[in-house]
BALUMLO-135747 format. One line per 5 residues: number of its first residue (from 1); for each residue x, y negated, z of N, C-alpha, C. Coordinates in Angstrom, 3 decimals, padded with zeros to 6 digits. Each point is the difference from the previous one (the first is absolute). Layout:
residues N
NUM	X:Y:Z:X:Y:Z:X:Y:Z ~ ...
END
This chain:
residues 97
1	-068.227:-060.347:094.148:-000.348:-000.493:001.305:-000.140:-001.732:000.254 ~ -000.282:-000.547:000.443:-000.639:-001.142:000.257:-000.413:-000.824:001.443 ~ 000.432:-001.176:000.112:000.107:-000.297:001.391:-000.895:-001.414:-000.301 ~ -000.330:-001.100:000.659:-000.509:-001.111:000.554:-000.001:-000.420:001.521 ~ 000.638:-001.354:000.160:000.327:-000.674:001.225:-001.174:-000.627:-000.156
6	-000.586:-000.303:001.229:-000.744:-001.325:000.484:000.606:-000.400:001.020 ~ 000.176:-001.828:000.212:000.814:-000.270:001.077:-001.004:-001.646:-000.464 ~ -000.516:000.487:001.811:-001.213:-000.931:000.591:001.029:-001.292:000.836 ~ -000.539:-000.879:-000.338:001.140:-000.729:001.118:-000.853:-001.483:-000.012 ~ 000.509:-000.407:000.959:-000.155:-001.976:-000.180:-001.874:000.413:000.828
11	-000.788:-001.176:-000.163:-001.091:000.072:000.924:-000.791:000.950:-000.070 ~ -000.364:000.750:001.368:-001.206:001.352:-000.132:000.676:001.663:-000.280 ~ 001.215:-000.472:000.065:001.055:000.973:-000.176:000.032:001.079:001.040 ~ 000.431:-000.724:000.890:000.662:000.764:001.679:-001.488:000.954:000.855 ~ -001.853:-000.954:-000.923:-000.853:000.149:000.591:-000.712:001.058:-001.191
16	000.661:000.177:-001.172:-000.316:000.785:-000.700:001.010:001.772:000.604 ~ 001.407:-000.365:-000.020:000.483:001.298:000.689:-000.859:000.826:001.035 ~ -000.692:-001.248:001.199:-000.402:000.338:001.045:-001.652:001.059:-000.212 ~ -000.935:-000.655:-001.123:-000.447:000.932:-000.705:-000.066:001.429:-000.202 ~ 001.428:-000.950:-000.905:000.140:001.707:-000.827:000.506:001.346:001.114
21	000.707:-000.911:000.531:000.398:001.697:001.831:-000.754:000.081:000.361 ~ -001.640:-000.726:000.084:-000.808:000.721:000.893:-001.113:000.695:-000.669 ~ 000.553:000.033:-001.228:-000.716:000.621:-001.224:000.425:001.099:-001.152 ~ 000.959:000.596:000.890:000.824:001.102:-000.588:-000.564:000.831:-000.895 ~ -000.688:000.533:000.805:-000.732:001.058:-000.469:-000.986:000.138:-001.206
26	-000.786:-001.107:-000.237:-000.453:-000.568:-000.214:000.591:-000.392:-001.527 ~ 001.267:-000.932:-000.313:000.606:-000.024:-000.920:000.613:001.132:-000.695 ~ 000.698:001.103:000.581:000.143:001.277:-000.403:-001.441:000.790:-000.579 ~ -000.856:-000.249:-000.028:-001.034:000.714:-000.528:-000.319:-000.612:-001.207 ~ 000.381:-001.970:000.077:-000.472:-000.546:-001.198:001.638:000.907:-001.217
31	000.869:000.386:000.333:001.251:000.143:-000.505:000.052:000.982:-000.610 ~ 000.058:000.506:001.223:000.178:001.797:-000.758:-000.889:000.807:-000.788 ~ -001.267:-000.521:-000.593:-000.732:000.158:-001.084:000.706:-000.537:-001.814 ~ 000.783:-001.222:000.017:000.207:-000.648:-000.750:000.892:001.079:-000.838 ~ -000.072:000.796:-001.468:000.321:000.707:-000.993:001.345:-000.080:000.173
36	000.692:001.058:-000.136:001.731:000.167:000.158:000.452:-000.368:000.959 ~ -000.536:-000.486:001.447:000.370:-000.603:000.879:001.130:001.197:000.454 ~ 001.253:-000.941:000.869:000.212:001.021:000.201:001.113:-000.102:001.689 ~ 000.012:-001.921:000.718:000.490:-000.405:001.009:-000.564:-001.187:000.048 ~ -000.406:-000.471:001.066:-000.054:-001.715:000.448:000.566:-000.278:001.509
41	000.580:-001.120:-000.121:000.514:-000.287:001.193:-000.062:-001.415:000.249 ~ 000.205:000.035:001.369:-001.273:-001.707:000.258:001.474:-000.405:000.734 ~ 000.472:-001.193:000.533:001.016:-000.880:000.894:-000.234:-001.037:000.541 ~ 000.219:-000.165:000.753:-000.257:-001.313:000.759:000.817:-001.082:-000.347 ~ 000.895:-001.177:-000.204:000.434:-000.783:-000.335:000.018:-000.865:001.334
46	001.057:-000.747:000.071:-000.481:-001.521:001.015:-000.951:-001.111:-000.598 ~ -000.304:000.024:-001.266:-000.889:-001.078:-000.330:-001.346:000.895:-000.667 ~ -000.243:001.272:-000.212:-001.283:000.524:-000.605:000.573:002.024:000.115 ~ 000.023:000.103:-001.298:000.292:001.215:000.207:-000.273:000.575:-001.704 ~ 000.998:001.407:-000.149:-000.166:000.471:-001.138:-000.603:000.975:-000.175
51	-000.116:000.426:-001.322:-000.375:001.638:-000.499:000.138:000.280:-001.030 ~ 000.427:001.384:-000.250:000.567:000.517:-000.669:-000.779:000.584:-000.790 ~ -000.481:000.789:-001.088:-000.489:000.998:-000.528:000.571:001.015:-001.124 ~ -000.285:001.169:-000.027:000.994:000.299:-001.112:-001.081:001.080:-000.490 ~ 000.348:000.517:-001.254:-001.163:000.579:-000.502:000.209:000.591:-001.096
56	000.367:001.297:-000.919:000.151:000.573:-001.103:000.416:-001.116:-001.127 ~ -000.709:-000.962:-000.720:-000.380:-000.831:-000.650:-000.635:-001.348:000.369 ~ 000.383:-000.989:-000.955:-000.462:-001.475:000.152:-001.457:000.131:000.076 ~ -000.629:000.618:-000.580:-001.400:000.123:000.270:-000.658:000.083:001.030 ~ 000.676:001.019:001.127:000.127:000.156:001.629:000.159:-001.052:000.476
61	000.863:-000.735:-000.288:000.338:-001.264:000.581:-000.954:-001.233:-000.262 ~ -000.268:-000.157:-001.061:-000.917:-001.214:-000.522:-001.389:000.088:000.821 ~ -000.513:001.781:000.409:-001.165:000.350:000.423:000.576:-000.432:001.897 ~ 000.886:000.327:000.068:000.340:-000.258:001.969:-000.196:-001.852:-000.298 ~ 000.661:-000.714:-001.078:-000.500:-001.400:000.204:-001.446:000.096:000.412
66	-000.849:000.465:-001.100:-001.407:-000.718:000.311:-000.088:000.529:000.840 ~ -000.129:001.328:001.264:-000.715:000.095:000.335:000.411:-000.564:001.655 ~ 001.539:-000.523:000.106:000.330:-000.628:000.947:-000.613:-001.449:000.249 ~ -000.158:-000.757:-001.247:-000.475:-001.074:-000.361:-001.906:000.072:000.897 ~ -000.740:001.313:-000.742:-000.950:000.082:000.389:-000.439:-000.167:001.357
71	001.116:000.716:000.818:-000.152:000.576:001.459:000.508:-000.881:000.482 ~ 000.848:-001.008:-000.113:000.194:-001.864:000.950:-000.838:-000.868:-000.571 ~ -000.517:000.269:-001.224:-001.843:-000.899:000.052:-000.764:000.677:000.858 ~ -000.290:001.055:000.374:-001.377:000.258:000.440:000.669:000.007:001.489 ~ 001.553:000.556:000.310:-000.143:-000.047:001.316:001.047:-001.142:001.138
76	000.152:-000.513:-001.098:001.023:-000.896:000.612:000.112:-001.501:-000.508 ~ -000.455:-000.251:-000.776:-000.699:-001.325:-000.564:-000.131:-001.533:001.282 ~ -000.003:000.419:001.175:-000.036:-001.017:000.823:001.494:-000.129:000.931 ~ 001.005:000.365:-000.863:001.527:000.121:000.489:000.223:-001.393:-000.457 ~ -001.010:-000.375:-001.515:000.967:-001.240:-000.705:001.234:000.900:-000.744
81	000.165:001.196:-000.265:001.452:-000.072:-000.804:-000.080:-000.216:-001.073 ~ 001.142:-000.396:-000.650:000.075:-000.626:-001.627:000.525:001.982:-000.637 ~ -000.401:-000.296:-001.119:000.513:001.107:-001.111:000.846:000.172:000.123 ~ 001.085:001.003:000.505:001.726:000.593:000.056:000.682:-000.248:-001.639 ~ 000.907:-000.007:000.636:001.085:-000.036:-000.905:-000.095:001.496:-000.864
86	-000.161:000.132:-001.076:000.099:001.594:-000.073:000.922:000.206:-001.375 ~ 001.108:001.263:000.291:000.958:000.621:-000.356:-000.184:001.344:-000.440 ~ 000.709:000.828:-001.322:-000.390:000.761:-000.235:001.028:000.180:-001.243 ~ -000.014:001.386:-000.142:000.951:001.052:-000.705:000.370:001.381:000.239 ~ 000.244:000.396:-001.482:000.419:001.741:000.156:000.841:000.049:001.543
91	000.239:000.846:000.318:000.377:000.621:000.676:001.741:000.735:-000.032 ~ 000.788:-000.215:000.372:001.444:000.684:-000.490:000.181:000.942:000.937 ~ -000.167:-000.288:001.335:-000.047:001.098:000.948:-000.878:000.067:001.112 ~ -000.993:001.453:000.007:-001.034:-000.188:001.292:001.075:000.941:000.804 ~ 000.574:000.300:001.373:000.338:000.715:000.715:-000.731:000.159:001.509
96	-000.605:001.434:-000.248:-000.683:000.303:001.488:000.482:000.792:000.634 ~ 000.120:-000.205:001.385:000.660:001.579:000.569:-000.842:001.410:-000.018
END
């Protein structure tokens, strides 16, 4: 399994978090069809938000990066948010209840 973390901070990041929260169902509809999709988490931070996508392989997380950027471009470009800081890697432990 592979994960990608996108950290949005700085100018426009709080507004982006608001837009994403307002359109949670739309975001789910974009992320769920990604091949190998396992989970998606979006959390609000003091200065913006962080998203975590888990897929079965790197190809899935690469696709999630593409669809996330496309969704933001189409639906939240007015926020003025900068490109996120991206961290990714293979999963050592993925625990769910």
